[in-house]
N, C-alpha and C positions, 0 to 999 in steps of 0.2 A: 576691563578694557573694551574698546569697541568691538574687537574681533570676538571676544568671548560673549559679549552681549548679543551680537548677531547670531552666534552659534546657538545661544540659549533660545533666542526667538525661533530659530529654525527647528530646534528640538521640540519646542512646544507645538509648533505647527504640525510636526510629523508624529504627534502622539498617537494618532490613529493606527500607526504602524508599530509604535514603540512601546507605548505605555503598558501594554499587556504582554510583554515579552516573557515574563517569568510565570507562565501558565501551567497549571496542573492538568491532569487528565480530563477534567471537566471542561476545559477550554482549549481544545486542540486547534492548532493553526490549520487553516484551510484556505483554498482558493478555488477558482473555477476548475472543475474536474478536467476539462479538456486541456488546460494549460499546465497541469501538474505532471512533471516527469516521474515515472515509476522509480521507486527505490530498487537497487539491485537485490536480487533474490538472496544473495549470500552476505548481505551487509551486516547481519547479526552473527555471522559464523564464528567470530572470535570471542563472543560473550560467553560466560559460563552458562551451562545448560539451564539452570533454574532462572537466571536473569533473562536469558534468551526466550524462554517459554513465556515469561510474564510480559516482556516487551512485545512479543508477537501477538499475544492475546489483546494487549492494549493498542495494537495496530500502530506502534510507534514508527515503523518504517513508512507506513502510509502518511501518518501525521507529519513527519519530518520531510518526506518527499514533497508533500503539498506545501510545506513551509518554504521550500525553495522557490516555488512560484510566487508566494507571498513576498519573499525577499527580493525577487526580481522586480516586483511592483514597487516595493519600498525603494529600491535603487533608482527607479525612474523618478520617484518623488524627490529623492535627494538631488538628482541632476536638475530637475525642474526648479527647485528652490534655490540651489546654490551655484550652479554653473549651467544655466539653461542652454540646451543645444550644443554644449561643448564636450559632452562625454564621449560621444561616438561609440563605435564598436568596442573600443578598448575598455571603456567604463563598464559596458554590459558584460564583457568577459570577466572583468575583475569581480563584479558582483556575483556572477555565477560561480567563480572559483571560491569566494568566501562562503557561499551557500552550497558547498559540495556535499551532496547527500551522504555518501559513505563516510566522510569525515564527521559530519554531524552525528550520524548514528553511532560512530565509534566513540566520540566524545560524550554524547549523552549516555550511551550504554555503560561506559566506564564509570562515569560519575554516579549514575543510578545504581549500578551494581555495588559500588563502594558504600553507598548510603543505605541500601536495603539488604545487601547480601548476607549480613550477619544476623538477620532476623527471618529465618525460614518460615516461621509461623505467619508472619505478615505476608510473605510472598505467597504462601499456600492459600491463605484466605482471599487475597486479592485475585489470585488465579481462579479460584472457585467462583467468586462473584462476577468477574468480568467475562468469564467463559460461559456464563449462563445466558439464557435467552434474554433476560432483562438487561444484563450487563452489556451484551452486544447491541441490543436495541438502543440503549443509552448512548453508547459510543457513536452509533450511526446518526442518531438525532443531533448530537453535538456537532459532528462534522457537517451535516447538512445545514444546520442553523448558521454556522460560521460562513458557509458558502453563500447562503441566502442573504446574509447581512452585507455582503459586498455590493448589493443593489441598494442605492440610496433610498429608493421608495420603500423597500422592505424594512430598512433600518428605521425610517421615519414611522412606519406603521407599528413596528415593534416598540418604539419609544412611547407612542400613544397608548398602545395596549398595556404597557407596564404602568404608565401614568394612571390609567383607569384602575388597574389592580391596586396600586399603592394608595390611591385616593379612597378606595373602599375599605382598605385595611382589613380585607377578608382573610379567610384561612389560607387561600392560595398564596397571597403575598407574604403571609407569615411563614409558610413553608419554604418559599424561595429565600427569604431573609435568613431563616434558620440554616438552610443549606450553605449559603454564602458564609455565614459566620462559622459554621462547623469546619469548613474547609479553609478558613482564613483568606478568602479570596480577595478582599480589599487590601488589607495591610501587606500581605505577602507580595501581591502584585505591585503595589506602590513601591515597596522596598526593592523588588527586582528591577522595576523600571528605572528608579533612581541610580541603582548600581550600574545598570546598562548605560545610562546617560553619562555617568562618570567615566566608564570605560571608553565611551566614544570620545569624550574630551581628552582623555589620556592618549588615545590613538592620534588625535589631532595634534596634541602637544609634541608627542614623540616624532611625528612627521614634520614638525617645524612650522605648522600653520598658525599657531597661536602666538608665537613670539616668546622670547625668553622672559619677558616681564610678567607673563601669566604663570603663576605658581600654583602648586597643588591646593593650597588653602583657598585660593580664589575659585578654582574649579569646584571644590567642595561647596563653597558658599553659593555658587550659582546653581549647582545641582539641587541643594536643599531648598533654595528659593522656589523651586518648581514643585515642591511636595504637595501643596494644597491643590494646585492645578492638576497634577497627575492623579491625585485622589478623586477629584471631581470628575475628570474624564473617565477614570476607571469605573466609577459608580454609574456614570451616565451610559456607559457601554454595557457593563456587566449585567444589570438587572433586566433590561430589555432582551439581552441575549438569553439569559436563563429562562425568562418567561416564554420566549419563542421556542427554544430548544426543548423544553420539558412540557410544553403545552399538550402533546399527545399522551403524556404519562398521567396515570391516575394519581390521586393524592397518596394512595397506598404505595405505589411504585416509587414516588418521590421520597416518601418517608423511609422506605427500605434503603434507598440510595444514601440518604442522610444518616441512617443508622449504621450502615457500613462505614461511612466516612468518619463517624463519631467513635467507632470501635478503636481499641488500641492499635490493631493491625491497620485499620484505615488511616489513622493518624501517622503511622510510620510510613505508609505508602505515600501519603500526601507530602510529608516532609522530604522524602527521597526524590519525588518528582520535582518539587520546587528547587531542591539542591542541584539536581541534574540540569534543569533548565537554566539556572543561574550560571553554572559553569559554561554552558554552551553559548548563551546569549551575551554574556560579558565578553567572551572571546570574539564572537561575531561583531559586537559593537566596537570593540577595540580595532578590529581589522577594518571595519567600515570607516572609522575615524581616520586611520592611517591612510586609507585609500583616498578619502576626501582631501586630506592634506596634500598628497602628491598631486591630485588633480588641480587643486587651487593654485599650486605653485607652478603649473604649466609643464609638469614633467610627464613623460610617457608612463602610462599605467601598464 
């Protein structure tokens, strides 16, 4: 239908904010530091002690707190593309409610704990690695790189730098490709983005904005039609990001990070993080779809 085609076109235009939703620790959400509201100090208080310790070392309260600012920016993108100038304060408040930091931490922490909590060995090894000087340095570099890439000029420069690395096919490019493959960064992110897009459509449909003629099969078909475009945009963003984030790391540091990721414990952690992000971002996408449906139908948000 025309409604679903227009929604698909919007989702593709908005991939800069959506395609990388299901990110693991190597790709934390970040925005300008001055716009990111701090997460509450007790936001992880209800998590089991082991899970809470690991989430604190991974700085998930900071990552998800910063993600709220990213979500607010995404909300402005939705308004500009779908109902320009019509959202008003009500739309901004609705987006802020959807990206409620304590709720995000609770949902992420619960899903993460369920996924990793039965494997104390994986939790212990991850805690050791990311509490080390190298682990904390890696997390800082990842967050700083994500912030830097909000600047279009920095993003363009990062793409050129990666293009040069890739053209040379030298050892650094090989290390970055190995890291991405070890962590399944392409396929898992593509799958997560497609699932989030489907959740968005389902939210739209439940809100009555797509019309009764749009059935689940049509939504699925439209989502899967985006797969190659999502993969292309994921790769176009991912490798420049990795090259920029890890540029200060030595080859030995990057190899150590990849070795941790390749270990059985690292793979358990990686899977748990993807699972937790999937739960969180599908919920957020569904809520955004529903909010858009209400807005498009001229109701109060």
